[in-house]
C-alpha positions in Angstrom: 10.5 -9.4 -11.5 7.7 -8.1 -9.6 4.9 -6.0 -11.1 2.6 -2.9 -9.8 -0.9 -0.9 -9.8 -0.9 2.2 -9.3 -4.5 3.5 -8.2 -6.7 6.2 -7.9 -8.5 5.0 -5.1 -11.0 8.0 -4.1 -11.5 11.9 -5.3 -12.8 14.3 -4.1 -13.7 18.0 -5.2 -15.2 21.1 -4.2 -18.4 22.7 -5.0 -16.8 24.2 -8.0 -15.0 21.5 -9.6 -11.8 20.8 -8.2 -9.9 18.3 -6.8 -9.7 18.3 -2.8 -8.1 14.5 -1.8 -7.2 11.5 -3.3 -5.9 8.8 -2.5 -3.7 6.1 -3.9 -2.9 2.7 -4.0 0.5 1.0 -5.2 -0.3 -2.5 -5.3 3.0 -5.0 -5.8 2.6 -8.2 -6.5 5.6 -11.6 -6.9 5.6 -14.1 -9.1 4.8 -16.6 -7.1 1.4 -14.6 -5.8 3.5 -13.0 -2.2 1.8 -8.7 -2.9 1.4 -6.2 -0.6 -0.5 -3.2 -1.0 0.9 0.9 -0.1 -1.5 3.2 0.3 -1.9 7.2 0.4 -3.6 10.5 0.5 -2.6 13.7 -0.3 -4.6 16.7 -0.6 -5.6 20.0 -2.6 -6.4 23.4 -3.7 -7.7 23.6 -6.2 -7.2 27.3 -8.1 -9.9 26.7 -11.2 -7.5 29.5 -12.6 -4.3 28.1 -12.7 -3.2 27.1 -16.2 -3.2 22.8 -16.1 -7.3 23.4 -13.5 -8.9 19.9 -14.7 -12.3 20.3 -13.7 -13.5 17.1 -12.2 -15.6 15.1 -14.6 -12.6 15.8 -16.7 -10.4 14.0 -14.6 -7.9 10.9 -16.5 -7.0 8.5 -13.2 -3.4 8.9 -14.7 -3.4 12.8 -14.8 -4.5 12.5 -11.3 -1.8 9.7 -10.8 0.7 12.0 -12.1 0.0 14.1 -9.5 0.8 12.2 -6.8 3.4 11.3 -7.9 4.8 14.5 -7.9 4.4 14.1 -4.3 5.9 10.9 -3.2 8.4 9.7 -5.7 6.8 6.4 -7.8 10.6 4.2 -7.8 11.0 4.8 -4.7 7.7 3.4 -2.9 7.9 0.5 -5.4 12.3 -0.3 -4.3 9.7 0.5 -0.5 7.2 -2.0 -1.8 10.4 -4.6 -3.3 11.8 -4.1 0.6 8.2 -5.4 2.1 7.8 -8.1 -0.3 10.9 -9.6 0.3 10.5 -9.4 4.2 7.3 -10.7 3.9 8.7 -13.5 1.7 11.6 -13.6 4.3 9.8 -14.4 7.2 7.4 -16.5 6.6 8.9 -19.7 8.1 6.5 -22.6 9.1 3.0 -21.8 8.3 0.7 -24.9 10.2 -0.6 -25.1 13.6 2.0 -27.8 14.7 -1.5 -29.3 16.7 -3.8 -29.3 13.4 -2.1 -32.2 12.1 -2.6 -34.5 15.1 -4.9 -37.4 15.1 -7.7 -37.0 16.6 
């Protein structure tokens, strides 16, 4: 079972305190320690008169991730990360350079 860590890695606001940009990442790690990171961003046009508007200084990471997951399907993104990890594991092959083992 892979583990996933979602993070907001950059957040920008307008002069009136509304979020205009959010950058996110999903870090996926296998039991063996192989890792893959998917990243993306979303731009927003804040509307302070909206009922669900939250001023920048009152935001939590979980709230912003909720916004991201309305745009990015969380489960599908984690499936994408799983597929990339499987591809990476299958394509590892021999990770040595042949001439490094030669006696000099």
